[in-house]
N, C-alpha and C positions, 0 to 999 in steps of 0.2 A: 384298658386301650391300649395293647402293647404292641401295635403294627395298624396302619391307616390303610383302613375300610374304604376299597374300592366305590361299594355300593351307599354308601356314606356321602365320599363326595360326590355322585351322581345324584342325590338324592337331594344336598342343598345346591349343587347348580340348577337344578329343575324348578327351586324353591324360587330363587331369586335370577333369574336370567337376565331381565335388566340390569341390575348391578354387573351380575358377568362383564355382558355386554359392554357397559361402561367403563371398567378395568380393562378390559381388550381395548377398548380403543384408547383409553389415556398409553398405556401401554407402548401401542402401535406406534403413536403419535409422535410420545417421546425419545421410543429405539430409533425412530427413521431421523429425527432433528439429530439425535446423540450419534448417530454412525454416520450422515452426510456433513455433519460439521469437519471430519479431521479429513475428509476427502475432498472437499468442496476449497478447504485451506489448503491442500498440496497442489489443487489443480490450479490455484491464483497462484503463489507461490512458486512449483514450475514455467506458469506462463511467464511470470514476470524475471524469472530468471532466463530463458528461452529469449524475451526482448530483448533483455541486458546486453546479451551474449549478440542477437541483431544489431541493436543498434552501435554496437563498436566495434560490429563490419570484420570481415572474413580477413582483411589484414591486420587486424590486434588479434583477432583470438583464432586464428589458424597456428599449427605447430610448425615450425619452418625448422627443419634436419638442415645444416649444411656442410662437407667436408671440403677439403681443398684438393687439388689434385694430385695421382698417385707421384712420388717423390720421384727426381730426376733422376737416384739412383740404379733405379727397375730399368729393365729390360722396355725396350717403346713397345713390344707388342704386349706385356702384362700391361703398362699402361694403358692402352685402347682397348684391353679386352676389360678392364675396370670399367668403361663408360659405355660397355655393350649392354644392350635390354637384356638378356638374360642375368648378369652378372646384379644390374641395378634392381632389379625385379627380383631376385632372391630375395635381395638386402632390402626392399620395400615389405617382404613378405613379412620377415623377423623384425621389422623395426612396429608392424602392425601388432604383431605378437609381443611386441614389449611392452604397448601401451596395457595398463591394469586397469582393472574397475576399481569406481563407475568410471571413468572416463572413456569415452568407446569414439574411435575414428571412425569417421565416414565416408567408406568406399567410396560411394558416387562421386566426390567432391574431393578426395584424395590425390594427390600425383608424385610423380617421380620424375627425375629429369637430369640433364645437365644444362647451364647455361654461363656466360659468359658475367664474371661476375661486375670488370669495367665496360662500360660503352665504347664501340672502336668507331672513331672518324672514316668516313667515306665518304671519295673526292668525286665520286658520280654526278655530272654536270647538271644531268637532267632530275636529278632530286629536289624537291621541296627546298629551299633557303629564305626562311624571312631577312636573313642580312648576309649578303652577299658575302660579306668574307670570311664565317662562320659556317663550315660545311655540316650536315646533319650528323648524327651517332646512331649507333644499332647496337642491339644483344643481341645475339646468335641462344635460340633456346631451342633443345632438345628433347622434348615433354611429352609423355605419355598419354593416352586418353584423348589424342586431339581428335580422332572419327566420332570418341561418343559424345565428346561435350562443343560441336561443331558444327555447322550445314555448309555445304559448298556454295558460295554466290557464284563467282563463275571458275574455270578453268579445273584443276583435281588437287585433292590432296597429294602432297610431297611424300616421295618414297627413293628409296635408298638402289641403285644399283650396284650389284657388286658388295665387295669387302670396302667397305669405307673407311680410310686411316688418317694421321695427321698429314699425310702428303698428298691427299686426294686435292683434287686440282678444281671440283666442280662439283657443288652438292644440290639440291631443291628444297624448296623453302614455302611455306605461303605466308601470308600476312589476314589480320583483320582487314575489314570494311573500313573501319575508322584510321587503320594505319595506312591503308591504301589511299585513300580520300585526302588525309592531310598530309601524306609525304609524296606525293604523284607516283604511285607504285601502280603497275599494271601487271596482267597476267603474259607472262613470254617476258619480263622484266629482267634487267642479270643487276645486281649489286657486287661490285666489287669490295671484299674485305680485307684487307693488311693484314699479310701472314708474314711470320717469324723466317728471315733467312731463305726464302722462297720467293715465286710470283704471287701476287694477292687472289684469295680463295673466293671463286664467283660462283657467286648463289644465286640461282634462276627459278623465280616466280612463277611457279604453279597455280597456284590456286587463291581465292580469294575467300576470307570466311565470314561466316555469322556466329556467335556464341549464341550457343541455344542458352543456357543461363549468365547473361552477362555480369548477375551481381550473384551469380553462386561461388561459393567457394574455391572453385576449381578455375574462376575467370580472375577474381575480386583480389586473391591473397594479393598476388604479384600483377598489378591493374596495368603494368607497362606490357606488357604480353595483350594486352585488350585493346588499350588507347595509347597513341603515343603522347609525351609531354614536351611543352614547350619551355624549355629553359632559356630566361632571361639572366644576362649579365649582369649585375646594379653597380652603376658606376655612376660619381657624384653629379652630380647639376645637371643627368642624361636625360632628357624627359622622353626620350626613346630609345630604351638602352639595348645594346644585340641581344639577340636570342638565335636558339637553334633548336630542332625538333630532335627528339631522343626517341627512335623507337625498338620495335623485335621482331626477329625474323623468325618463323616456327619451323623448325628442319623436324625430317620420323626422328622416331630415337635411333633407328641403328646408325642415322649419320654426325650421332655425338663424339666418336674419334677427332673428327674433325677440327675441333675446337681448339683442341691441343695443339693445332699448328699456328692458329690465331695469337694475337698481340691484348686478348681480354681476359687471360686468367680463367681457363673454365672451373668451375666447382660444381661437382655433384650436391642437388637438394632429394631430400624427401618431405612434402607435405603433406601434411595429417590436419585435417578439419575434421572439428567436435563434432561428433551426431547430436542433431536436436533429439532425439527421444530419448535419449541417453540423459541429457539433462536434468538431474532433479536435487530438489531442495536442500531437502532432507539429507541427501550426501554433499553436502557443500564440505563439508569437513575432507572426505573421502578424494572427491575433485580437486581442490587444493594441495590435497598431497599428491599425487600422480602427478599433476604439473611438477609441483616441485621437483619429483622422481625423475620426472622427463629432462627437466633442466638442468640439475646438479644433482643429480641421484643414481640410487640401485640401478633406477631405469635407464638412463643413459651411461651407466656403464655395460649393460647389456646390449646396447644398439653400439657402444663404440669397439665392441667386441665383435659387432655381426659386420660393422662399416668401416671406421677407419678409427685410427687412435684419436684423431683430431677432429670428429665429429663434434658441434656446437648446435646448440637450440635455443631458436628465439621467440618469443610471443610475446603478448602481453595478457595473457588467457588469465594469469594470475592478479593483473589488476583490475580488472575486469569481475573476476570472482571474488575479491577482496572489496570492490566498490557495493556490488551488490550485498553482498554478506552484512554490512553496515546499513545499508537500506533494510536490510529484513532484522536486523538484531533493534533496530528502532520502532520497526511496527510491531513484531510480534509478541511485544510483553500487552502493549493495549489491545492488542488482538484477546490475549489472555485473560485481561480483565475483564470485557465484556464474555468471553465463554464460561469463564468461573461465575461470573455473575447468573448469567445464564440456567445454567446447569446447577448452582445452587437452589436457586427459583424451584426448578421444575422437581430436584430433588425433594426440597419441602413437599411441595404438591402430591407427589408417589407416598412420603411416609404421612402424612395428611387425608388421604384416601384411604389408609389402611388403619389411621388412627379412629377417621368417620368411624368406618366398618368396623373396628370393634367396639366401636361405645355405642354404637349401634344395637349390636350384639351383646349389649353386656349382659342382661336378665338370663341368655340363652349360654354363654361361656361360665358364670354363676351357678348356676343351674346342675352342669355338665361336671363343674368342679365339686360340687355338694354333693353330688350322687356319685366320688370317687375316680372320677375322672383326674389323670395324672399332667401333671405340667409339661413334659413330654410327651405325652401321647396328644394332647390337647395342641400344642404346636407343631408336632406333625403330620396332623389330620389337616390343621390351616391350609401349613407351609403345601402339602399336596392341594388342597381346595384352590389356592393362588395359582401354584404351580401350570396345574391345567390349562386355564386361561393365560397367567400370562406369558410363560414359553413360548407356545406359537403364534402370540401377539407382537410375541422380540421379533421370532425370525421372520416375521412379514415384514415388519417394520423397517427390519436389518436388508430384506431383499427389495423392498420400495426404495432404501437409499442408492445402492447399490447401483439398481436401473436409473435413479435419477441423475445419478450423478458417477460415471462409470467411470473416470482417471480417479488417479489414488490409488491411497496403497487400501489393503484389504483390513491388516492387521488391528491397526487402529480402529476402524470401524465396528468391526467381530468382539473388540474390548468394550468399548461404548454401548452397545447394544447390549451387552450381554451382562454390565456393570446397572440399566436400567431394569434389567430384568431382573436381579439379583435383588435389587434397591424394591423393587416391587414384591417377589416373593418374601422378602422378607418382613415387610413395614406389616403386617396385619399379626404375623405369627407372634414379633417379638413384642407388637403393642397389646395385645390379648395375653401376653405371659409376663408382664411386668405389671398390667392391671390387677392378674389375678394370680400373682406368686403365692396370695396366700387365701384359702377357704373361707369368704364371707356371705353371709346371707343377703344382710344389706351394707352397700356402701356407704360410706360418708356421704355429706352434703361437701359439695362442689362449686356452693357459691362465690362468685370472684369477692366480692366485698367483706368473705368469710374465711376463705382459706388466707392459711399462712404457708409464705412460702419455706421448704424445709432446709436443713444445715448440708443437704447434697447439693440442692439448686445452688444454694446462694455460692458455694465451691464452683461450683462447673461456671456460672455467670462471671464468676470472680476471673476466672482461669481463660475464659473467653474474652475478657476485657483488658488481660494481661498481652494474650496473642496478638489480640487487634490493635493494642499501642505499640508494641515494639515493630507491627507488619506497616506500620504507618510512619514510625519514626527511623523504618530501614528505608520506606520509598522517598521520606523527606532527604537523605544523606544520600541516597545511590543515586536515585532515579531508577528509572522501570528499565533500562537499558545500560543502569553501571551495571561495575562488577570490577569491584575492588578490593586484590588479594585476599582469600579468605571467604569469599563468597562463593556461593555453588549454585546448582540447579535449586534445591530447597530454597534456599534464601530468595529464588526469582520465585518460585510457587508461591512462602508466602505475602514476599509485594502485590504479585496476582489476586490473592484473596484479600488484601486488605479494605478496596471496598465494600467489598460484603462484608467483614468484617464489623465495619462502620456499622451499616445496617442491621446486625446479626446483635450488637451491644446494644444499639437502640432501640429496635423492639424490645430486647429484654427489659432495658431501664423501661419504656414506654408501660410496659404489664405490669412492673410492680405499682405507678405512679395513677395507671386506671382505676383502681379505688378510689384514691382520692377524691377525685372530684366527683362522684358519683357520690360519697358520703355526704357532701357537702352543697349539693345538689338535691338530692332528697327533700331533707324537710322545708326549704321554700318552696319547692312544688308540690308539699301537701297541704300547704296555706290557699295553694290558687283553689278556686269555684270548680273548674272542670276538674274532671277523675283521669282524663287520656293522660297529659303531662305526667302525673305520680303514677301512675300505671304505669307506663311506658320506661322509667326510670328505675322502678323497681324491676320489673320487665329485664333491662340492663344488667341490673346490679344480680338478679339470680343466673345471669348466664353463667353455666359452666366455666370453672379456668378451660378444661382443653381446649374450650371453643375458641378460645383468645389464638388459636393457633393462625388463621388467618391472618391476624395482624402481622405475625412475624412474616408470610410472604409477602405481604402487602408491603410491608417497608422495605425489605431485600429487593424488590420489581421497583420498587417509586425509585431506590437510591440506584440503582443498577441502568435505572432510565433514566435520571435526572444527570446521571456522569456523562451515560454514552453520550446523552443528547447534550452535553456541555463541550465534549470532545468534538460530535459532529462539527456542533457549532463552531468550533474555536478553528479545524479544520478549513471551511468554510472564509471565515475574517481572517487565515491566515494567507487563501490565496490569494481573497481581495486584497488585500494590504501590498502582498509581492507582485502582485499583475499591477498597481496603483504605481508602485516602485520603479518596476521595468519599464512604464508607456510611460509616467509623470501625469497621464491625463486620460479623457476617454477616449484619445485618439492621437497618433503621433503620426503625421508627414516630413519625414527626413532626409535629404540626400546630401551628399558628400561634398555638390556645392552650392550655387546660391543658386534659389526657386525662381521661379519665372513672377514678375513683377505683378501679375495679376491674379497669381494662384491663391494670396490670401482673402481677396473677397470673392472669389468662387467659395470655395471652401467654404467661408461663412453662409452663405445664400442656402448650401445645401441644407437637406431635410434632417430636422433633429440636431441643431448645431447651436448652441447658445451664446459660446465666447470663443475665437480664436487668440490664441498667444502667442507674437512672432519672437522668435531665437535665433540669435546668430551662435552657431557655433563655430569654436576653432579646436580640435583636438589636437593639434599638434603646439601648441604653444607651449615654450619653456619659460620657465620661470626661474627667479634668480640668477646670482652668478654662478651656479654651478648647474644651470639651465635642465633644471628638472622639468619631465615632461608632464603637463594638466592640461585639466581640459576649459577652454574659458567659455562663458558663455555673455555673450551680451543680448540685456533684456533691456523692455520699459518696466521701470520701477514698478509702477503702480500695478500694472495690467500683473505683472510678473506675483509680486506681493497678494492680489488680492487670488490668482490661481495657485498659490503656493498656501495658502490660508484655508480656500476650499479645500484642497487635497489632504491636508493636513503632511504635507511633506516638506518640512521645515519653515515653517512658518515665518513671517518678518515684517518689519514696521516700513513699509516703501519709501518713506522718505530718508531713510539710513544710508540709503544706495543712492541718491541721485549725486549726479556729475556738480562738485561747488562749481561757485558762481568762477573763481579765478581757475583758469583754464591750465594753469603748471601747476598746481596741486593735484596731488596722487589721488586717484580716483578710488571711493571707499570699494571695497569689493565683501562677497559675500563667499568663505571659502569652507569647505571640509575640513575635518579634523587635522587628518595628517598634514594638511597645506600650513594650516594654521599652525602648527607645532615647529612646520621645517624655518619657519617665514616671519613667527612674531606679527605684532604689531609695527614693525618699522616700514616704512617705504623699500618696495624694493621692482626693481624692473620685468616686466613680461616678454618678452618675443614675440609675436604673430607669427602666422604663416606664407603673409607677404611680406615679411622680413622687417615690417616696424615694431617699433618697441612703444609699453604703455607703462606709464609707473604706477603701479594699485597700492594700497594699503586695506589690510583686512580690521573690517568694522565688524562683522559679525562671524557666528561658527555654527555652522548647521552639520546636520548627521547626514540630509538628505537633501535632495531638492529636485524638482519636476523636469527641466533640463538635461539632468546628465546622472544618469540610473546610476553607476558607478562611482566609489571613491575618488577623491583626486580633482576636483573643481574647484572655478572660481569663478564666480559670478559679477559682473560690472554694468552697468548701466552704460548702455550702448553708444550711445549720444558723444561718450567722450573715446568712441573709437574712430577709426578711419572710415573712410565711404566706404572701400573695397572690402573691411573687415567688419562690418556693419551690416552688410549685406542678409537679409531673413534667409537661414538654411533647413531650418526647421519652425513647424506649425505644431503649437498643443494644444487640440481641441475637444472641450469639454460641453458636454449638452446631452438628452434626456434620449432614449434609446434614438443612437444615432442608426442612421441608416447605411451599411457597409458598404451597399454596390453604388448606391448615390454617390457617397462618400470617392468613391477609387473611380467612377466617372467626372468628378468634378476635377480631380487630380490628375487623371489620365496618365500618360507616362513620365511624370516632370518625375515623380519619385514616389518609392515605397510608401504604403499606408497600412501601419499599425495599431491594431483595436484591441483596447483593455483586457474587451471579452472574451476576444479571442487568445489573447494569454494568456487568459485565466483558463480556460478549456483545454489550451496546451499542458496545463502542468499536472494534469492525471495521466501521465505518460505511462504508467507500468499498470501493470494486471497485477502485481503485487499491491499499488496504491488502492485501484478501483476496487479490487476483492475485499482487502482491508476494509474499504467503507464498507461495501453490503455486506462482509459477513459482521460488522459490529453492528450495523443498522437491524438486522436479521436477529442477533443474538438480545437484541436489547426488546425488541418486538415477540419473539417468544418470552423473555421474561415478563412481556406486560399481559401476554396471552394465558401464561400460567396461572398468574395473578390473578388474574380475571376468573380464571378456573378455579382457584382458590375461593375466591369470596364465593361462587355459585355454588360449591361444592357445601360448603358451611350453612348456606341460606337454605340450601335443597333439605338437608339433614331435619333443619329448625322446622321445614317447611307444616310434616303433618303438626307439631304441636299447635304452632301459632294458626292452622287450619282449626284445628279443636278449640281453642282460646279466642277466637274472634266468633263462633260459634256459639260459645257458652255468653259471653256476651253480650249478641245480639238478640238472647233470650228475654236479657235485662234489660232492653232498649236502645243498644249503641247502636248508633247510625253508621253507616258503609262510609260517608264521609269522616266520621270520627272514628273507626276502624282504620284506612289510610293514616290519617295523622298517627295513630298508635304503632301500626311496623313501622311508619319513615322515623319517629321519635325513636324507637327502641332502636335502630340500626343506627343512628344518629351517631352517639357518642364512642361507638369502635370507629364509625366511617370517619368525624372529626380527626380522631385521632390520628388514625391513620396516613388521612390525607396532610394535614400538618406536619406529622412525625415524617412521611416522606419527603416534604418540600425540607422539611428543616436538616435530616439527615443527608440530601442530596447536598444542599446547600456544603455544610461542613464538611462531608468525603470531597468537595471540588477543594474548599479552602485548603484542606490537610493535608491534599494528596498533590497539588497545583507547584507548587516548586520542586518536584521532581520530575514533573513530566514535559519531553519538547515534544511540543505537534509536527515539529520542521519534516521529520522523515516522515508521517503517516502525507502530510499534508503537499510537500514539495519532493518536486524529482529534482538531481543534484545539481544538476545545470542552473536553479534560479535560487538567488537568492533571498532572504527573507528580509522583513522589515518590523527592525522593531523584535520584541522579544515573543516567539511562538509558545507562549505559555498557556496552561488551560484555565481560562476564566469559566464563572458559573453564568451560564445562561438562564435568564429568567423565566423564559417560555420552555425550556425545559425544567423546571421545576414545577410552574405551574401547573402545568397541561397535564401531566400523568397526574396530578393530585385530585385536581378537580374532574378528568374523569374519573376519578376513583368514587370521589362522592358521589358524583352522578351516578354511576352505575346503580350504587347503594339503594339508592332513592328509588331510582326505575324498577328495581327488582319489587323493594317494598311495595309500591305503589301497583305494582303489575299481579304481585299476590295478591294484596287486597282485593283487588278486584274480580282475581280468579276466584277468589274464595266466595266473595259476594255474590257470584253466579251462581253458584253450587247449592245443591242443598243441606242441611244439615243436620238431618238424620242421621248420618253415617259417622259424622264427629260428635255425636252427642252420646252413642253407643257408653253403656257404662261396662267397665271391665279392658277395655282395647289400650294395649300397649302403646304409647304417642314414645 
């Protein structure tokens, strides 16, 4: 057997086509899932990065490079030449080349031009003036790409006639439709812009434009060129402060030199919008490095050589990338825990399939070894036999994954599918080589109750125990996203393995303990009148030790499922509490001023409303001698205490907040910890928004309260406030299945209505968070499916032997009902062991690992505030449901096998000499 015989491989495949097809299906499915996972993770992470950039807006994420005008020491002609389109366009091309990968600019949304840094007051009387004494102001902007990014609503695009210089008397311009409407500009209007040492520059408006993509980076990076801004000058005690408009006049690029003659200080700029298609989460470090280099690094140096030594870069893209990186770093380890759990169960199933195949063909391999087959030759033949099936199946699974998930990197998918194929090819040869490393005619007895663990097995189990203990301790100390000095990627991978290692160690311990209850139950069962119980325990005790391998898969899957279910339940609970803390009840109706008198009663009559709590909120209250700003809530103590008790947001006894009988006594108040630390328990004055003052004394301290979502609050009995301050400004509504439309109809336009259900739904605002939840649930479901598959493999392997046993026992008078009970009782010991052990190890894994896990990043967006600790807690349903499902599945398979065997003839099973 020096070489692998192709004919022998073909013969083996023809002999067992069903086993080959089952192996191909298993490998194809596993390779597909393994290849799809990293690509799906890339898709969700990339989507989260793009969403983060989109939500930040072009004003923050675009890179704006600006340079001052050419120095006055230069000749006027050179100063004007530096602003012309030819020079600016050439510099723009060099700026684009300086942007290095992985950061890429979107040429379609990028631009360059010249603008006045300071707005210039224009005194044309026909322009809109919200305040008569303040003239409007304008920026002059000579910008590239105006024709490509706008459509002409009226008139035509501006153009330059002849060569424009700083002394040119008149130029053309266009304005957007919003600017024209708000500043009363029409086609043909002439705006006179003050100039330096010369008559004003006449800017004739030739067209009114409509932006084609008003929210695109071209227009939104500098929104003033699209939408004028109404500037208000804050004046003390002035309810109507003076205000004026600031807008932009859009000149053709050829007219840029005219800006040198105005008082607005012309600056050159190059605006770069990041290309969304080039944003990839796995290149986040490179993106941050590229942005930093453009802000104050080598790339900025090259840009200065091409443009101006004083060119500066301004952007908030680095802050956006940093914020996304923090969110990703908090979510990625949790996803890794689920991925490692599912991968472990899948690997156990692949190894188990090879082990069961080797066990089924034990006699064949022993015969080949007895006839002189070398261990190397036997292993090579088995490897070739498996590879002929596994390699095409793995390639098929990879192709399906690439078609199903077209986004994402190719290399991780190929590596994952290749790893599955290698494990599938190596499982059977390695198992056979280990079992037949010595030539034996008869193998030793492998009964579970009689086999004794070897020293090697003991050492291996102790090694795994030490690794698992180290991983759990590391997770408890560092957290899933902690990264203390000296901890690297290997430490993070060990942390991700911690829940799986807990399950593996528990499985090994239970396997050690499994024979003991069987030995204890065998003798009492022998004294029973019926033979079914004694026979079932005897059969369970004689199960071969390698067949206990499904226990390992079941426990690992149950532990991962319990851990994953607890994570998902914790995420849902965190969002529920955060939404409740933000709204304060099931719905909130609030306005800046007093609500209409009849509104509370109308809201009470809305469908689903049970209680309405009226609150008087004053966010401009000033407490103490230092006039520190606080939010003061005036409430009815009894109703508000009931609301706080129902919601769990700072419950308190209502009588502690009632106004004293003595009107001169200070009002008792419920305060936040920050206010209580500042003022203590002594009475102190609080100045209200209407100018009145009330004296309060802090009687209760709570972290949260329904009326005020944030910190820094005081809650008092509104009976002690003035009539004006005590008017209702907020309604906190509780009810069962509130009708949002009916509630909004009842409120009308009096105030906005915020619902807790809508607030909670808005928390999943990133594809990264929703994708992580989907991947987590998918990994848990895949792990459960592979555990079921492992159980089916084990039971199908024992099916012929069980069928023969039932056939022989039926000849001795065993009824069908007794046969079903026999198979069920025989399967129950391992099933009960797996179910109880899985629930116990899942609970232990959650309790051990919970101190190091914070679910805030996965549950909430950065803008939301968690209420209480977002730590992992054991979810009873997640612990019990997988265990009960595994138990019912084992019993169902045993009953089904007994029913099917009872319908078949017993002649074949009773034939002597057949291998079982």
